[in-house]
C-alpha angles and dihedrals in degrees: 000000000000110000111118087151131028108281116252123201150099131289125195099218103088094049103033109013112197094342106071116140135206091251091057093046092051096049092048090049090053090050092051092048092050101040112017112025094086089058094057102269109136117142124091108191126191107210133208131334100021087145094057114094094194099056113129107157144353094304129101124230113216113234093359118169112264129196116240142154130252090275097057095258117139117245130192116277105251095217088062101030106032095173088069090074120125094032093296093130114185094332096103093047092047090049090053093050091047089052087062090055092254136116129244130226140178139198122236135180117229114259130016135297114279087230091061091056095042091052093048091231120183121252110242116249095015144070091244132103131224097239093060092052096046123094107207090192092062107076131150111250095221103034116032097188095109145050118217116234134251092246096187087069126080088231089071093054090046091055094047090046089053096053094045090050087054092049091048089053090051091053098247115173101179132036122192107198114199137201091034119078096076096033099095132174092015095056101036093107092041090056089053094049093047091049093049092048090049092051092047098050096092097245130085111246134170109236114212123184125209155229116022169240089088111197112265090216088063094057095115092049091049092048090054098048107030140044093216138000135188119258093189142037115255107321117218138176100284122121093221090059092048093048090049090055091072091070092046094049092048089058096043105035094089089063096058114110144115111323094005122071127169103225121220090191133246126333107250096207134131121006111005137172092023095168091060098038125001089203094055117122134175117294091216116106118234088256091053091049090054089050092051095048091046094050094044091051096044091050090043095234118168110265117227118172113224098190134101089252097203087067095053113137123212094270094050091049090049090056092053097044103046095122096192094051092047089048089068088074092062105027103045132076140185097019116190140165116253089199141341127194133164090274107033146018132196123197131185135190129174120229115253092234092054092242101126139311137267116236122189124193119195128190104209093173131093096242134060111268143172115246119194135186123192123226088244093054092049092042092237124151126195133347114342140184113233118197116190102217101207095052100026091228117149131201138170116241140177088233096277111114125197131166141174106233129188120234114291090001134122142207124201125195137197104211118197137166112281114248121222 
């Protein structure tokens, strides 16, 4: 699975929920190619319910009609994705996104559509049938479209092989599988079967598991069978959720590394919830957005933009194009918190090339405060150059770092040996 670095991209859920359309996907892809690609952003991911013609917002419709082929495999709803006509599926959309130099991803629910089992449809490429693979006792609590599969049976592997062959033919580069990451031990075998089918499909794909929180005690299993997995339930633009992420990242940061990335979820910045209100924007303050981006980068979480990107303002764009902050994701290793209290947190991570360290200071309190780190704490020795990466300001220091930080805000430094 190809994920040497944490994946960076865009996902349609925060801005369009279940109702994203091909037109929206294409215009966001163009925006990414023109404004963000050079900074490392590359995935365009169509989230949940792309096979449901009636989707209009973030809500689910129990037992809604879904579009699928004669083998029980979901296909894009033509009223929302017209290029899928004639059995083309997502191939034309993927080809367009690839032509922009980007990569294409889709969301799936674990299992198969109930309708496929009820109609006793055959499983493509095998002598099996959907109803013998389906487990009608394994149903998602919040979206009842699907049955989980009896993964001890060969029929289950045959079905998962069939859908991943389809996705490979479409040109899919990223699959977000839902209703699975937190479902241990029930879904342990299903994760394994999905992962094996993904790896055997003949095309490299990132496999992402949702929603969280995934169990920390299953970290090694997740690292073996997935590229990334959610460490939280859906993350939205509320300070209490962001503040709570510091504890989650502290527990999971030691498991971040090539081909296995604990995922703190999408970045709810910019224009969100567009189906409900086209004027809606993130409820995070600018300070809170800097804190979020700093923490995600220090912990090396995947970065998935949740905004309608064509409505990005100058500040939102500045968050997504700060090359030196984004570089932390690729150039750091072994991040860890030096300390976290109710009012502040300090994180450190050495650079992979040995040329300095990253040091992040977070004010988690509701009042402006000075946060300081001693040279001993940060394991610095001698005169250093400290560059604050959000502002670009540089200063020489004896290794002791102190900064006045506004409420809910953050500063992040690259600290290197002073020259001359």
